[in-house]
BAKE-103803 format. One record per residue (C-alpha): z, y, x; residue number from 1. Coordinates in steps of 0.02 Angstrom, whole numbers, plus 50000, padded with zeros to 5 digits. Example, Ala and Ser with C-alpha at 12.3 -4.5 7.8 and 13.67 -1.06 7.14 Angstrom:
residues 2
50390:49775:50615:1
50357:49947:50684:2
//
This chain:
residues 342
49061:50717:49266:1
49096:50572:49382:2
49276:50547:49431:3
49321:50519:49613:4
49301:50332:49640:5
49185:50305:49491:6
49041:50186:49522:7
48862:50181:49460:8
48805:50074:49315:9
48707:49963:49435:10
48863:49931:49541:11
48965:49898:49385:12
48841:49768:49320:13
48844:49679:49488:14
49034:49671:49493:15
49046:49614:49312:16
48917:49478:49341:17
49007:49410:49493:18
49182:49411:49419:19
49129:49365:49241:20
49253:49486:49167:21
49248:49472:48978:22
49219:49624:48869:23
49198:49527:48707:24
49324:49519:48562:25
49467:49397:48591:26
49540:49267:48475:27
49721:49211:48463:28
49867:49262:48572:29
49810:49370:48716:30
49856:49503:48843:31
49724:49636:48866:32
49722:49723:49035:33
49615:49878:49048:34
49567:49916:49226:35
49499:50069:49316:36
49460:50021:49494:37
49332:50065:49626:38
49189:49943:49657:39
49270:49888:49820:40
49438:49855:49737:41
49358:49760:49593:42
49266:49646:49712:43
49420:49606:49817:44
49545:49594:49674:45
49451:49527:49522:46
49392:49369:49607:47
49318:49230:49498:48
49465:49110:49529:49
49588:49245:49475:50
49488:49289:49319:51
49475:49105:49271:52
49660:49070:49295:53
49711:49227:49200:54
49595:49185:49056:55
49670:49010:49043:56
49839:49096:49017:57
49772:49215:48884:58
49748:49365:48998:59
49584:49460:48983:60
49523:49602:49091:61
49422:49743:49014:62
49334:49876:49114:63
49383:50053:49066:64
49229:50160:49034:65
49257:50322:49129:66
49125:50409:49024:67
49226:50388:48864:68
49399:50454:48814:69
49531:50328:48868:70
49625:50341:48704:71
49471:50281:48611:72
49465:50119:48710:73
49569:49962:48697:74
49693:49929:48627:75
49771:49880:48793:76
49935:49794:48831:77
49925:49845:49014:78
49822:49973:49110:79
49790:49936:49293:80
49717:50079:49395:81
49680:50142:49569:82
49567:50294:49563:83
49587:50458:49653:84
49568:50637:49598:85
49665:50762:49494:86
49554:50734:49342:87
49595:50549:49331:88
49778:50585:49364:89
49784:50701:49214:90
49691:50575:49104:91
49808:50431:49144:92
49965:50538:49129:93
49908:50601:48958:94
49876:50421:48906:95
50051:50369:48963:96
50131:50506:48858:97
50031:50461:48702:98
50045:50272:48722:99
50222:50234:48784:100
50205:50053:48724:101
50069:50018:48853:102
50119:49968:49031:103
50030:50084:49152:104
50028:50014:49328:105
50083:50129:49400:106
50136:50308:49354:107
50015:50432:49436:108
50153:50547:49500:109
50238:50399:49586:110
50073:50346:49666:111
50044:50524:49726:112
50207:50512:49824:113
50122:50385:49938:114
49971:50495:49972:115
50072:50594:50099:116
50137:50506:50253:117
50283:50626:50266:118
50349:50595:50090:119
50308:50409:50084:120
50438:50364:50215:121
50575:50484:50160:122
50648:50356:50040:123
50667:50234:50185:124
50764:50363:50287:125
50893:50377:50150:126
50924:50188:50136:127
51081:50101:50195:128
51050:49915:50214:129
51185:49881:50343:130
51261:49740:50240:131
51096:49645:50226:132
51084:49561:50398:133
50984:49700:50476:134
50945:49883:50498:135
50790:49970:50429:136
50730:50143:50479:137
50571:50235:50524:138
50507:50287:50696:139
50550:50464:50749:140
50408:50571:50687:141
50341:50747:50679:142
50225:50825:50549:143
50089:50940:50615:144
50027:51047:50470:145
49848:51103:50443:146
49882:51281:50496:147
49940:51230:50670:148
49828:51266:50818:149
49795:51097:50906:150
49833:51179:51073:151
50014:51202:51018:152
50042:51018:50979:153
50108:50975:51154:154
50236:51115:51138:155
50289:51055:50964:156
50311:50878:51028:157
50416:50935:51176:158
50519:51047:51063:159
50553:50900:50944:160
50601:50787:51089:161
50477:50649:51047:162
50438:50522:51181:163
50264:50463:51228:164
50161:50367:51183:165
50137:50431:51006:166
50043:50357:50860:167
49942:50490:50768:168
49900:50465:50585:169
49815:50581:50459:170
49947:50663:50349:171
49853:50634:50187:172
49809:50459:50126:173
49661:50480:50008:174
49579:50309:50017:175
49442:50365:50136:176
49407:50278:50301:177
49458:50437:50392:178
49631:50435:50314:179
49662:50265:50395:180
49605:50316:50569:181
49746:50290:50693:182
49758:50354:50871:183
49874:50321:51017:184
49912:50471:51129:185
49972:50423:51302:186
50001:50593:51382:187
50058:50765:51330:188
49895:50856:51368:189
49787:50741:51263:190
49886:50788:51108:191
49786:50948:51093:192
49631:50841:51057:193
49705:50787:50891:194
49653:50865:50726:195
49791:50924:50605:196
49858:50892:50478:197
49936:50735:50547:198
50096:50638:50576:199
50151:50591:50752:200
50263:50438:50767:201
50348:50373:50922:202
50272:50206:50969:203
50400:50066:50955:204
50370:49909:51056:205
50364:49765:50931:206
50291:49616:51021:207
50116:49645:50952:208
50165:49585:50779:209
50174:49672:50611:210
50251:49608:50448:211
50150:49654:50294:212
50269:49639:50146:213
50178:49625:49980:214
50276:49671:49825:215
50219:49625:49649:216
50358:49671:49529:217
50506:49569:49592:218
50399:49450:49694:219
50399:49470:49883:220
50276:49390:50005:221
50279:49417:50193:222
50119:49396:50295:223
50113:49415:50484:224
49975:49517:50566:225
49933:49546:50748:226
49967:49724:50804:227
49965:49830:50962:228
50042:49751:51118:229
50198:49819:51201:230
50180:49967:51319:231
50289:49972:51475:232
50340:50128:51569:233
50236:50068:51714:234
50087:50038:51602:235
50109:50209:51523:236
50097:50292:51694:237
49927:50213:51723:238
49839:50275:51566:239
49801:50444:51491:240
49707:50517:51345:241
49694:50479:51159:242
49627:50311:51102:243
49570:50266:50928:244
49621:50094:50869:245
49570:49996:50714:246
49683:49957:50567:247
49798:49824:50633:248
49831:49743:50465:249
49657:49675:50430:250
49641:49496:50369:251
49550:49444:50527:252
49706:49483:50626:253
49815:49358:50533:254
49952:49285:50642:255
50028:49164:50517:256
49954:49010:50602:257
49969:49071:50781:258
50085:48994:50910:259
50207:49139:50935:260
50374:49167:51019:261
50502:49126:50883:262
50603:49281:50925:263
50450:49387:50881:264
50378:49284:50739:265
50536:49255:50638:266
50525:49340:50469:267
50647:49480:50426:268
50803:49410:50339:269
50771:49373:50155:270
50924:49471:50093:271
50860:49622:50188:272
50686:49608:50111:273
50754:49584:49935:274
50868:49736:49949:275
50731:49841:50029:276
50605:49795:49893:277
50731:49828:49755:278
50780:49997:49825:279
50601:50052:49852:280
50546:49994:49679:281
50682:50104:49607:282
50659:50253:49721:283
50469:50253:49719:284
50451:50205:49536:285
50316:50079:49580:286
50288:49894:49546:287
50134:49865:49654:288
50143:49911:49838:289
50162:49842:50012:290
50269:49890:50160:291
50212:49878:50342:292
50363:49836:50449:293
50392:49799:50633:294
50541:49726:50727:295
50594:49822:50882:296
50554:49712:51031:297
50707:49632:51109:298
50811:49644:50951:299
50841:49522:50811:300
50884:49637:50667:301
50816:49813:50701:302
50663:49850:50594:303
50552:50001:50563:304
50443:50039:50413:305
50284:50122:50474:306
50180:50132:50314:307
50189:50104:50126:308
50030:50074:50026:309
50001:50075:49838:310
49904:49929:49761:311
49856:49853:49930:312
49727:49716:49960:313
49813:49581:49859:314
49657:49473:49874:315
49711:49441:50055:316
49884:49381:50000:317
49902:49191:49991:318
49910:49125:49812:319
49892:49300:49740:320
49804:49232:49584:321
49960:49140:49524:322
50079:49277:49579:323
49985:49412:49485:324
49956:49305:49331:325
50142:49268:49318:326
50181:49452:49344:327
50069:49507:49200:328
50138:49371:49086:329
50317:49425:49125:330
50278:49606:49083:331
50219:49554:48911:332
50363:49433:48882:333
50495:49561:48932:334
50417:49686:48813:335
50427:49560:48671:336
50609:49521:48712:337
50653:49706:48705:338
50569:49722:48535:339
50667:49574:48468:340
50830:49644:48538:341
50797:49811:48454:342
//
């Protein structure tokens, strides 16, 4: 039985050849990282430069064979995974219980929390970062469940008091292209064209700029991306309907080198980011994730989290090879220190 996200032997050979991931016995001090990733994630994450740097530090990546019991493979110091499906979730959870000495990045139940756009942002709602040079919240939103008749959506929106335009996102994040489809609804009547289940968020003007905050353990890196432009009341009165728009955080939309208005381009305050990352690491139980954040246009310190993603495209993050190598080394070193202390 093929797990959701499993790739063919031909695809695996191609990825292994390109990244030159070693599966041979290792000599001397080493850290063995077993990985279970889709073909797309392997190609973007296990790049040759990263593999080479890691190997020079004694870190070796070994592909987990999904056709064999996980407990019969290894031994691993760290297991890195991003596969979908209940079967894999049960496998990796069983492995965690039987091998508590192995770092599993990350716990499957914690990852599952981010597969629902309603639950993923709840931890942000409960935060109080008022003493960290800024305010962080989420846009007002409404969940439309699968059992709702689309024709009732305009009524539900009016009842909830949400203001147009609204960003519509699929409720479930399952890694598919469809789960990342985003729509902008400009008028009340067009809302009935949407397909539940979904989340409706009030659109917040943010100067056409999004902050993608990568988190790797305690490391934080902020990258700017172009986003949707501001929408004025006058502009809103001239458009109608529902419009699909592409993912605004793609690498091609990088705004780090663009000549931008400083009031828009200035990064969120570092104390705010550090506290946010710390709180979310604790509340989510995750070490590898990113936060998509916007600053409300016309303000200096009012921010909104609009999405949280597990194990994002780190290959697009500047200097990710060194960041991730240091992270894996620190995991091993901290484990050794705990053993000595015990």
